[in-house]
C-alpha positions as CSV (number, residue, x, y, z in Angstrom):
1,M,0.0,0.0,0.0
2,R,1.2,3.5,-0.9
3,V,0.3,6.1,1.8
4,L,0.8,9.9,1.8
5,F,0.4,11.7,5.2
6,L,-0.1,15.4,5.2
7,H,0.3,17.5,8.4
8,N,2.0,20.9,9.0
9,N,3.8,19.5,12.0
10,F,5.4,16.1,11.7
11,P,4.4,13.5,13.0
12,A,1.5,14.8,15.3
13,Q,-1.5,12.4,15.3
14,Y,0.0,10.2,12.7
15,R,3.1,9.2,14.7
16,H,2.1,5.6,15.5
17,V,0.1,4.7,12.4
18,A,2.9,6.0,10.2
19,R,5.5,4.0,12.2
20,H,3.4,0.8,12.1
21,L,2.7,1.1,8.3
22,A,6.4,1.7,7.6
23,E,7.4,-1.4,9.5
24,D,5.8,-3.4,6.6
25,K,8.3,-3.3,3.8
26,A,5.5,-3.9,1.3
27,N,4.2,-0.4,2.1
28,Q,5.6,2.9,0.8
29,V,5.0,5.7,3.3
30,I,5.7,9.3,2.6
31,F,5.0,12.1,5.1
32,A,4.8,15.7,3.9
33,S,5.1,18.5,6.4
34,H,6.5,22.0,7.1
35,R,9.3,20.7,9.2
36,V,10.9,17.4,10.2
37,P,12.2,17.6,13.8
38,E,12.7,13.8,14.1
39,K,12.8,10.7,12.0
40,I,10.6,7.6,11.9
41,P,12.3,4.5,10.4
42,G,11.0,3.6,7.0
43,V,9.1,6.9,6.6
44,V,10.2,9.2,3.8
45,N,10.0,12.8,4.8
46,V,9.4,15.6,2.3
47,Q,8.8,19.2,3.1
48,F,6.5,21.8,1.6
49,K,6.7,25.5,2.2
50,P,4.0,28.1,1.2
51,H,5.4,30.6,-1.3
52,R,4.0,33.5,0.7
53,D,1.9,34.4,3.7
54,G,-1.7,35.6,3.5
55,K,-1.9,39.3,2.9
56,S,-3.1,41.7,5.7
57,E,-5.2,43.6,3.1
58,T,-7.2,40.5,2.3
59,H,-10.8,40.7,3.6
60,H,-10.6,39.6,7.2
61,Y,-13.3,37.0,6.7
62,L,-11.0,35.4,4.1
63,R,-7.5,35.6,5.7
64,N,-7.6,32.1,7.1
65,F,-9.0,30.7,3.8
66,E,-6.3,32.5,1.8
67,T,-3.6,31.0,4.0
68,A,-5.3,27.6,3.5
69,V,-5.3,28.0,-0.3
70,I,-1.7,29.0,-0.3
71,N,-0.8,26.0,1.8
72,G,-2.9,23.8,-0.5
73,Q,-1.0,25.2,-3.5
74,S,2.3,24.3,-2.0
75,V,1.1,20.7,-1.4
76,F,-0.3,20.6,-4.9
77,R,3.2,21.5,-6.3
78,L,4.7,18.8,-4.1
79,C,2.3,16.2,-5.3
80,I,3.1,17.1,-8.9
81,K,6.7,16.4,-8.1
82,L,6.0,13.1,-6.3
83,K,3.9,12.0,-9.3
84,S,6.7,12.8,-11.7
85,Q,9.0,10.6,-9.6
86,G,6.6,7.7,-10.0
87,F,4.7,7.9,-6.6
88,S,0.9,7.6,-6.7
89,P,-0.7,7.0,-3.3
90,D,-3.5,4.6,-2.7
91,I,-4.6,6.7,0.2
92,I,-3.9,10.2,1.5
93,C,-4.3,10.8,5.2
94,S,-4.5,14.6,5.9
95,H,-5.2,16.8,8.9
96,S,-8.0,19.1,7.8
97,G,-8.2,22.9,8.3
98,W,-4.8,24.1,7.1
99,G,-5.7,23.5,3.4
100,N,-3.1,20.7,2.8
101,S,-5.6,18.5,1.0
102,L,-7.6,21.0,-0.9
103,Y,-6.2,20.1,-4.3
104,V,-4.6,16.7,-3.9
105,K,-7.4,14.9,-5.8
106,D,-6.6,17.1,-8.8
107,V,-3.2,15.4,-8.9
108,F,-4.2,12.0,-7.6
109,P,-7.9,11.5,-8.7
110,D,-7.8,7.8,-7.9
111,A,-6.4,8.1,-4.4
112,R,-8.7,7.8,-1.4
113,L,-8.7,10.8,1.0
114,L,-9.1,10.1,4.7
115,S,-9.4,13.4,6.6
116,Y,-8.7,14.0,10.3
117,F,-11.2,16.7,11.6
118,E,-10.8,18.4,14.9
119,W,-13.1,21.4,15.0
120,Y,-16.0,23.0,13.2
121,Y,-16.4,26.7,14.1
122,H,-19.6,28.2,15.5
123,A,-20.1,31.8,16.6
124,H,-22.6,30.8,19.3
125,G,-23.0,27.8,21.6
126,A,-19.5,26.6,21.8
127,D,-16.1,28.2,22.4
128,A,-16.4,31.6,20.7
129,D,-19.0,33.2,23.0
130,F,-18.3,31.1,26.1
131,L,-16.0,33.4,28.0
132,K,-17.6,36.3,29.8
133,E,-15.6,38.9,28.0
134,S,-16.6,37.5,24.7
135,D,-18.5,40.0,22.5
136,V,-19.5,38.2,19.3
137,G,-21.2,40.6,17.0
138,F,-22.5,40.1,13.5
139,D,-19.2,40.8,11.9
140,D,-17.5,38.3,14.2
141,A,-20.2,35.7,13.4
142,G,-19.6,36.1,9.7
143,R,-15.8,35.8,10.1
144,I,-16.2,32.7,12.3
145,R,-18.6,31.0,9.9
146,T,-16.2,31.7,7.0
147,K,-13.4,30.0,8.9
148,N,-15.1,26.7,7.9
149,A,-14.5,27.2,4.2
150,A,-11.4,24.9,3.9
151,L,-13.0,22.3,6.3
152,L,-16.2,22.3,4.1
153,M,-14.1,21.7,1.0
154,D,-12.4,18.7,2.7
155,L,-15.7,17.4,4.0
156,A,-17.1,17.4,0.5
157,A,-14.0,15.9,-1.1
158,C,-12.9,13.3,1.4
159,D,-13.9,9.7,1.0
160,W,-14.1,9.4,4.8
161,G,-13.3,11.4,7.9
162,Q,-12.2,10.8,11.5
163,V,-13.1,12.9,14.6
164,P,-11.6,12.1,18.0
165,T,-14.5,12.7,20.4
166,Q,-18.3,12.7,20.4
167,F,-18.4,16.4,21.5
168,Q,-16.1,17.4,18.6
169,L,-18.2,15.3,16.2
170,S,-21.4,17.1,17.4
171,Q,-20.0,20.4,16.2
172,F,-20.0,19.3,12.6
173,P,-23.1,19.7,10.4
174,E,-25.2,16.5,10.7
175,V,-25.4,16.2,7.0
176,F,-21.8,15.0,7.1
177,H,-22.0,12.6,10.0
178,G,-22.7,9.7,7.7
179,K,-19.1,9.8,6.5
180,L,-17.3,10.4,9.8
181,S,-16.0,8.0,12.4
182,R,-15.5,8.8,16.0
183,L,-12.1,7.4,16.7
184,H,-9.7,8.8,19.3
185,D,-5.9,8.8,18.9
186,G,-5.5,7.0,22.2
187,V,-2.7,7.3,24.7
188,D,0.1,4.9,25.6
189,T,-1.1,3.4,28.9
190,E,2.2,1.7,29.5
191,F,4.0,5.0,29.5
192,F,1.3,7.1,31.1
193,K,0.7,5.0,34.2
194,P,0.7,5.5,38.0
195,D,4.0,5.3,39.8
196,P,3.6,5.9,43.6
197,N,7.4,5.8,43.9
198,A,8.1,8.5,41.3
199,A,10.8,10.9,42.5
200,K,9.5,14.4,43.1
201,I,12.3,15.9,41.0
202,I,11.6,17.6,37.7
203,G,14.9,18.8,36.2
204,D,16.4,21.2,38.7
205,L,13.1,21.4,40.7
206,D,13.3,19.2,43.8
207,L,9.9,18.9,45.7
208,S,10.9,15.8,47.7
209,E,9.7,17.5,50.9
210,A,6.5,18.9,49.5
211,P,3.5,17.1,51.1
212,E,1.0,18.6,48.6
213,I,1.4,19.3,44.9
214,L,-1.2,20.9,42.7
215,T,-0.4,20.6,38.9
216,Y,-1.7,22.3,35.8
217,A,-0.5,21.3,32.3
218,T,-1.5,22.6,28.8
219,R,0.4,23.8,25.7
220,G,-0.1,27.5,26.6
221,M,-1.5,29.7,29.3
222,E,-4.7,31.2,28.0
223,P,-8.4,31.8,28.9
224,Y,-9.5,29.0,26.6
225,R,-7.9,26.6,29.0
226,G,-9.1,28.5,32.1
227,F,-5.6,29.6,33.1
228,P,-6.7,32.9,34.8
229,E,-9.4,31.0,36.8
230,F,-6.8,28.3,37.8
231,M,-4.3,30.9,38.9
232,R,-6.9,32.7,41.1
233,A,-7.9,29.4,42.6
234,A,-4.2,28.4,43.2
235,A,-3.5,31.8,44.8
236,L,-6.3,31.3,47.3
237,L,-5.1,27.8,48.1
238,M,-1.5,28.8,48.6
239,K,-2.6,31.4,51.2
240,K,-4.6,28.8,53.1
241,R,-2.2,25.9,52.7
242,P,1.4,26.9,53.5
243,N,2.8,23.6,52.4
244,L,1.1,23.5,49.0
245,H,3.4,23.7,45.9
246,V,2.0,24.5,42.5
247,I,3.5,23.3,39.2
248,V,2.5,24.9,35.9
249,V,3.6,23.1,32.8
250,G,3.5,24.9,29.5
251,E,4.7,28.0,27.7
252,D,3.5,31.6,28.5
253,R,1.8,32.0,25.1
254,V,-1.7,31.8,23.7
255,A,-2.2,28.6,21.6
256,Y,-6.0,29.0,21.3
257,G,-8.1,32.2,21.3
258,K,-7.2,35.8,21.1
259,K,-3.5,36.5,21.0
260,L,-1.8,39.1,23.3
261,E,0.7,41.7,22.2
262,E,4.4,40.7,21.8
263,G,6.0,40.4,25.2
264,D,2.8,40.0,27.1
265,G,1.4,36.7,28.5
266,W,-1.2,35.4,30.9
267,G,1.5,33.9,33.1
268,K,3.1,37.3,33.4
269,R,-0.3,39.0,34.0
270,M,-1.5,36.6,36.7
271,R,1.8,36.7,38.6
272,E,1.6,40.5,38.6
273,E,-2.0,40.5,39.7
274,L,-1.8,37.8,42.4
275,T,1.8,38.0,43.6
276,P,1.9,34.3,44.7
277,D,4.8,33.0,46.7
278,P,7.5,32.5,44.0
279,H,9.1,29.7,46.1
280,R,6.0,27.6,45.9
281,L,4.8,28.4,42.4
282,H,6.9,26.7,39.7
283,F,6.7,27.4,36.0
284,T,8.5,24.6,34.2
285,G,8.0,25.7,30.6
286,H,7.8,23.0,28.0
287,L,8.9,19.6,29.3
288,S,10.1,16.4,27.7
289,Y,7.6,13.5,27.9
290,A,9.8,11.8,30.5
291,D,9.5,14.8,32.8
292,F,5.9,15.5,31.9
293,V,4.7,12.0,32.9
294,K,6.6,12.4,36.2
295,V,4.6,15.6,36.9
296,L,1.4,13.7,36.5
297,Q,2.6,10.9,38.7
298,I,3.7,13.1,41.6
299,S,0.6,15.3,41.5
300,T,-1.7,15.3,44.5
301,V,-4.3,17.0,42.5
302,Q,-4.3,17.9,38.8
303,A,-6.4,20.8,37.6
304,Y,-7.9,21.0,34.1
305,L,-10.2,23.6,32.6
306,T,-11.4,24.2,29.1
307,V,-14.1,26.1,27.3
308,P,-16.3,24.0,25.0
309,F,-13.5,23.2,22.5
310,V,-11.1,20.5,21.5
311,L,-10.3,18.2,24.4
312,S,-6.6,18.3,25.4
313,W,-4.6,15.1,25.2
314,S,-3.2,16.0,28.6
315,L,-6.5,15.2,30.3
316,I,-6.5,11.6,29.0
317,E,-2.9,11.3,29.8
318,S,-3.5,12.5,33.4
319,L,-6.4,10.0,33.8
320,S,-4.1,7.3,32.5
321,C,-1.6,8.1,35.3
322,G,-4.4,7.8,37.9
323,A,-4.3,11.5,38.8
324,L,-6.9,13.0,41.0
325,I,-8.4,15.5,38.6
326,V,-10.6,18.6,39.4
327,A,-11.9,19.9,36.1
328,S,-14.3,22.3,34.6
329,D,-17.9,21.2,34.2
330,T,-17.9,21.7,30.5
331,A,-19.2,19.5,27.6
332,P,-15.9,18.1,26.3
333,V,-14.9,17.2,29.9
334,R,-18.2,15.6,30.8
335,E,-17.7,13.1,28.0
336,V,-14.7,11.7,29.9
337,I,-15.2,12.5,33.6
338,T,-18.2,11.7,35.7
339,S,-17.9,13.8,38.9
340,G,-17.4,11.7,42.0
341,E,-16.6,8.6,40.0
342,N,-13.3,9.1,38.1
343,G,-12.7,12.8,38.9
344,F,-14.4,15.9,40.1
345,L,-16.2,18.7,38.2
346,T,-16.9,22.3,39.1
347,D,-18.0,25.5,37.5
348,F,-15.5,26.9,35.0
349,F,-16.0,30.6,36.1
350,D,-16.3,30.2,39.9
351,Y,-12.6,30.1,40.9
352,E,-13.5,30.2,44.6
353,A,-15.6,27.0,44.2
354,F,-12.8,25.6,42.1
355,A,-10.4,26.3,45.0
356,E,-12.8,24.8,47.5
357,K,-13.2,21.6,45.5
358,I,-9.4,21.2,45.1
359,G,-9.0,21.9,48.8
360,S,-11.5,19.2,49.7
361,V,-9.8,16.7,47.4
362,L,-6.4,17.6,48.9
363,D,-7.8,17.0,52.4
364,T,-9.2,13.6,51.5
365,A,-6.6,12.5,48.9
366,Q,-5.5,9.5,51.0
367,D,-9.1,8.1,50.9
368,L,-9.6,8.6,47.2
369,G,-7.7,5.7,45.8
370,H,-10.8,4.4,44.2
371,I,-11.1,7.6,42.2
372,R,-7.5,7.1,40.9
373,I,-8.3,3.5,40.0
374,A,-11.5,4.5,38.1
375,A,-9.6,7.3,36.3
376,R,-7.1,4.9,34.9
377,Q,-9.7,2.3,34.1
378,T,-11.6,4.9,32.0
379,V,-8.5,5.1,29.8
380,L,-7.9,1.4,29.7
381,N,-11.5,0.8,28.7
382,T,-11.9,3.5,26.1
383,Y,-8.7,5.4,25.2
384,A,-5.9,2.9,25.3
385,H,-3.6,3.3,22.3
386,K,-2.9,-0.5,22.0
387,D,-6.6,-1.0,21.4
388,L,-7.2,2.0,19.2
389,L,-4.2,1.6,16.9
390,P,-5.6,-1.6,15.2
391,R,-8.8,0.3,14.6
392,Q,-7.0,3.3,13.1
393,L,-5.0,1.0,10.8
394,Q,-8.1,-0.9,9.8
395,L,-9.8,2.4,9.0
396,I,-6.9,3.3,6.7
397,H,-6.9,-0.1,5.0
398,D,-10.7,0.0,4.6
399,V,-10.8,3.5,3.0
400,A,-7.8,2.7,0.8
401,A,-9.6,-0.4,-0.4
402,G,-12.8,1.6,-1.1
403,Q,-14.7,-0.1,1.7
404,I,-17.2,2.8,2.4
405,P,-18.5,2.8,5.0
406,P,-15.5,1.3,6.7
407,T,-15.8,-1.9,8.7
408,V,-14.4,-0.3,11.8
409,M,-17.1,2.1,12.9
410,S,-19.3,5.0,11.9
411,A,-20.3,8.2,13.7
412,R,-23.4,6.5,15.1
413,S,-21.4,3.7,16.7
414,D,-21.4,3.5,20.5
415,V,-17.7,2.5,20.4
416,R,-15.3,5.4,21.1
């Protein structure tokens, strides 16, 4: 089988399926991306680079789409080159939204297209108008609706699509559900696992003597992931609990939502506003996976908040480590956590209630082993990579063979 993977950032969601397919010498696997920070044995890496950025004078509704078109053009030229070299894929697996796959069927009309969809944009009822400071007017609504242009082209052109969670699937127009599978990437439960003997040492940070550790981990520090609410809750707890240490994993940048001016960041803002004890508040920056999993293992309580948006991998990874999680009571989280069974939920906006719930869990942590066990069991039952990888591979084989709908599952399946 000849497979072409398309993703701006290699290898992302395709790491494991690309590696597994490449292990079979009968397969030819090519991965096209903007950059290649690592290598996967047997995978041929090729790079594409847009010839220019979108222009600032472009109508603001269309800037994202212009960028997607330019990205799609760069992939189109790459595909022409691959075709001239004798490569013609049986299937193209592409992450949708950036425009990578907009024109691939014009070069490879006989190839099947399996698209990975993460988010369909809505002006109301999901992320855009959730935060209290949101002010979504008619102009914003038009811009947000138009952000779906590249996604809609992929939804129309793809032979099949994949969406990781039921909540994310629910955001897509129902007319497309008949060609979408709900299939999560899964996490490595042998790597993300509990370790009661894990050393409380993260790089140069030694918390061996800390009796209580509250952790927070996302890519960036932003309102979309409830960072201001978390920091206000943490500041309250640090005043009441002199032995509590707080670890914040991530970079002081906005990955999702409205960007701040250069040099500004929510980490900086919240430290200036709250002035927490710098000896007990630890910002680690980006961590290696080896250190990240250790943070989850040594955590007394892990906090997670999100607006109704794409669910973070870190939440599933935390559950897999048997963490005691206090999370926001929002739709994507409720799909994974049932309060009082495998974690605890509380109101996104009420940071005082969030702090109170964390404090209660800290007070009773020694008696909550059953919650930790249930948290890990949730992942073992539903999100274990070892179980989901065969389904992902079967989906690729089915779509490549023209088995539509695939034998694996459909959007209406109860299997996640």
